[in-house]
C-alpha positions in Angstrom: -63.2 130.6 63.5 -59.4 130.0 64.2 -58.1 132.7 66.5 -54.2 133.7 66.4 -53.2 133.6 70.3 -50.5 136.3 69.1 -53.5 138.5 68.2 -55.5 137.6 71.4 -52.2 138.8 73.4 -52.2 142.1 71.7 -55.5 142.5 72.3 -55.5 141.9 76.0 -52.3 144.2 76.5 -54.9 146.8 74.8 -57.7 146.2 76.9 -55.4 146.1 80.0 -53.8 149.4 79.2 -56.3 151.2 77.7 -54.1 152.7 75.4 -52.8 151.5 72.2 -49.3 153.1 72.5 -48.6 151.9 76.0 -50.0 148.4 74.9 -47.1 148.6 72.0 -44.3 149.6 74.3 -45.3 146.8 77.0 -45.4 144.2 74.1 -42.0 145.6 72.2 -44.1 146.4 69.0 -44.6 149.4 66.6 -48.3 151.1 67.7 -49.2 150.4 63.7 -48.5 146.5 64.2 -50.9 146.7 67.2 -53.4 148.5 65.3 -53.4 146.1 62.4 -53.7 143.1 64.8 -56.7 144.9 66.7 -58.5 145.6 63.1 -58.0 142.1 61.7 -59.6 140.8 64.9 -62.6 143.0 64.6 -62.5 142.0 61.2 -62.6 138.5 62.3 -65.6 138.8 65.2 -67.5 141.0 62.9 -67.9 143.4 65.5 -65.8 146.5 67.2 -64.0 145.5 70.1 -62.7 149.1 71.4 -64.3 152.9 71.7 -61.2 154.8 70.3 -60.9 158.3 72.0 -58.0 160.4 71.8 -56.6 159.4 75.3 -57.3 155.9 74.7 -59.5 153.3 74.6 -62.6 151.6 76.0 -64.1 148.1 75.9 -67.3 147.6 74.0 -69.2 144.3 75.1 -68.4 142.4 72.5 -64.6 143.3 73.6 -65.2 142.6 77.0 -66.2 139.1 76.0 -63.3 138.7 74.4 -61.3 140.0 77.1 -62.7 137.2 79.1 -62.1 134.3 76.9 -58.6 135.4 75.7 -57.6 135.4 79.7 -59.3 132.2 80.3 -57.7 130.9 77.1 -54.1 131.5 78.4 -54.8 130.6 81.8 -55.7 127.2 80.4 -52.7 127.2 78.1 -50.7 128.1 80.9 -51.9 125.2 83.0 -51.2 122.8 80.0 -47.6 124.1 79.7 -46.9 123.7 83.2 -48.4 119.9 83.5 -47.0 118.7 80.3 -43.8 120.4 80.7 -43.3 118.5 84.0 -43.4 115.2 82.7 -39.5 114.5 82.3 -39.4 115.0 86.1 -42.4 112.5 86.6 -46.1 113.6 87.4 -46.6 116.8 89.0 -49.7 118.7 90.0 -52.2 119.9 92.5 -55.6 117.9 93.2 -58.6 119.1 95.5 -60.4 116.5 97.1 -63.7 116.6 98.9 -64.5 113.5 100.9 -67.2 112.2 103.5 -65.9 111.3 107.0 -66.0 107.9 106.7 -63.5 107.8 103.4 -61.2 110.2 105.5 -61.2 108.2 108.5 -60.7 104.6 107.1 -59.4 104.2 103.5 -58.0 107.9 101.9 -55.0 108.1 104.2 -53.7 105.0 103.2 -54.2 105.0 99.6 -52.8 108.6 99.4 -49.6 107.4 100.9 -49.3 105.0 98.5 -50.2 107.3 95.8 -47.5 109.7 96.8 -44.8 106.9 97.3 -45.3 107.0 93.5 -45.9 110.3 92.3 -43.9 112.8 95.3 -44.7 116.0 93.3 -48.0 116.0 93.5 -49.8 118.2 96.2 -53.5 117.9 97.8 -56.3 120.1 99.3 -58.4 117.8 101.3 -61.7 118.6 102.7 -64.0 116.7 105.1 -67.9 117.5 104.0 -70.8 115.8 104.6 -72.0 113.9 101.1 -74.4 116.5 99.6 -71.7 119.1 100.1 -69.0 116.7 98.5 -71.6 116.1 95.4 -72.3 119.7 95.0 -68.2 121.0 95.3 -67.4 118.7 92.4 -70.4 119.6 90.4 -69.3 123.4 91.2 -65.6 122.8 90.3 -64.4 123.5 93.8 -63.2 119.9 94.4 -61.4 118.1 91.1 -63.0 114.4 92.5 -64.9 113.6 95.5 -65.7 110.6 97.6 -69.2 110.1 99.1 -71.7 107.1 99.7 -73.6 105.7 96.9 -76.8 106.3 98.0 -76.1 109.9 98.1 -78.2 111.9 95.7 -76.4 112.4 92.6 -77.8 113.0 88.9 -74.7 114.5 87.0 -71.4 113.0 88.0 -69.6 109.9 86.5 -68.8 107.6 89.3 -66.7 104.7 90.0 -66.6 102.0 93.2 -64.1 103.0 96.0 -64.8 101.1 98.8 -67.1 99.5 101.1 -67.6 100.0 104.8 -69.6 98.1 107.6 -71.7 99.7 109.8 -72.0 98.1 113.1 -74.1 99.4 116.3 -71.7 101.0 118.9 -72.9 100.4 122.5 -71.6 100.7 126.1 -70.2 97.5 127.1 -73.1 97.3 129.8 -75.8 97.8 127.5 -78.6 95.3 126.9 -77.4 94.9 123.2 -74.1 94.1 124.1 -74.8 90.1 124.6 -76.0 90.0 120.8 -73.4 89.3 118.0 -75.8 90.7 115.9 -78.8 92.7 115.5 -81.4 94.0 113.3 -82.1 97.3 112.3 -85.4 97.1 114.2 -84.1 95.8 117.1 -81.6 99.1 117.3 -84.6 101.2 116.9 -85.9 100.4 119.7 -83.4 102.2 121.4 -82.4 106.0 121.4 -79.5 107.4 119.4 -76.9 109.7 119.0 -77.6 110.4 115.1 -75.7 111.9 112.5 -75.7 115.4 111.0 -78.9 116.1 108.7 -77.0 116.3 105.5 -74.4 113.6 106.3 -74.7 110.2 103.8 -75.9 108.3 107.3 -78.6 110.3 107.9 -80.1 109.8 104.5 -79.3 106.4 104.5 -81.0 105.9 108.0 -84.1 107.9 106.9 -84.8 105.5 103.7 -84.1 102.9 106.0 -86.7 103.9 108.4 -89.4 104.5 106.2 -88.8 100.7 105.4 -89.1 99.4 108.7 -92.0 101.6 109.6 -90.7 102.9 112.5 -88.6 106.1 113.5 -85.2 106.4 115.2 -85.6 108.5 118.6 -82.6 111.0 118.5 -81.3 112.5 121.4 -78.1 114.4 119.9 -76.9 114.8 116.5 -73.2 115.3 116.0 -70.9 115.1 112.9 -67.6 113.7 114.4 -67.6 110.0 114.8 -65.4 110.5 118.0 -67.9 113.0 119.6 -70.6 110.1 118.9 -68.5 107.6 120.3 -68.2 109.4 123.6 -71.4 109.8 123.6 -72.5 106.4 123.6 -69.6 106.0 126.4 -71.6 108.7 128.2 -74.8 106.4 127.8 -76.7 109.4 126.2 -77.4 106.6 123.8 -76.3 104.3 120.8 -75.1 104.9 117.5 -74.7 103.4 113.9 -71.0 103.9 112.6 -68.6 102.7 110.0 -66.8 99.8 111.5 -63.0 100.6 110.6 -63.6 103.9 111.8 -64.5 103.4 115.5 -62.3 100.2 116.2 -59.6 102.6 117.5 -62.4 104.0 120.4 -63.8 100.8 121.6 -61.3 99.7 124.3 -60.4 103.4 125.8 -63.9 104.3 125.7 -65.0 101.1 127.0 -67.7 100.3 123.9 -68.7 97.6 122.1 -69.9 97.1 118.5 -72.5 94.8 117.0 -73.1 93.7 112.8 -76.0 94.7 111.8 -77.8 91.7 109.7 -79.0 93.9 107.0 -77.3 93.6 103.8 -77.4 97.7 103.4 -75.4 97.8 106.3 -72.3 97.0 104.3 -72.3 100.4 101.6 -70.5 101.1 98.6 -68.3 104.4 98.9 -67.7 106.0 95.4 -65.7 108.5 93.2 -67.3 111.2 91.5 -66.0 113.2 88.8 -67.8 115.9 86.6 -66.5 113.8 83.3 -63.9 111.5 83.1 -63.3 113.4 79.5 -62.0 116.4 81.0 -60.0 115.4 84.0 -56.1 116.4 83.6 -53.6 113.8 83.5 -52.7 114.5 87.1 -56.3 113.9 88.3 -57.0 110.9 86.2 -53.7 109.1 87.4 -54.9 109.3 91.0 -58.6 108.5 89.5 -57.4 105.3 88.5 -55.3 104.7 91.3 -58.1 105.1 93.8 -60.8 103.0 91.8 -59.1 99.8 91.5 -58.6 99.5 95.3 -60.2 96.5 96.8 
């Protein structure tokens, strides 16, 4: 069925005013014209949309449904008008990003700076979340796109590669492992750890690799902040496995040393996820394409 936008606007006014006369005054129309529009819409729907009383009207269940979709349609059309109307002055918009700590501390700030240089009229809301929460936020529409580790459980999002990060073992300079340039995961597991948050992508990765190695990580403390993990390592509470680029700044002031992990999985892929490429607004698609081509 094809619906007339003016008729839907008239119906919305009647539904909100609960009175045909007040709706007509609001729309600067004759009451007869409003009544005719409503009657035509009811005929098109095949159901009564209003319960008519002497002092006004009430919505039927069908009327409540039409009101909901009429409002959604107007909101969507308004967003379209705003976005398309802005192209004469360059791409504008607002983008919501949820990302894991590794992406936020290593790559995203620089990538966004270059993007903003090209598109200065786009604004952002950025939230730091663990991997599973990033995926859920995108699925539920609370984020336009998410950045998380490739191994994070995800069955419904469309993803593209973003960046790779290198995981390293972080130890105090005097630690027994500090004399090694490279160690295996099994060697690291012989020591006590500062562990990541249970919902984080690092936690799920370590859980999988522990099972494969037939060993368990002895965790003394769990924290979600990379800086806090480094401070605890410096205090000799345990060692940690963290993304290289995210912790380089802490090595010298905290007297820490990083050691490469020899396993291939220590170089992990970060991905960008969206609900559907086909449903992306032009603004979000522009950012997606900018991020997805990073080396």
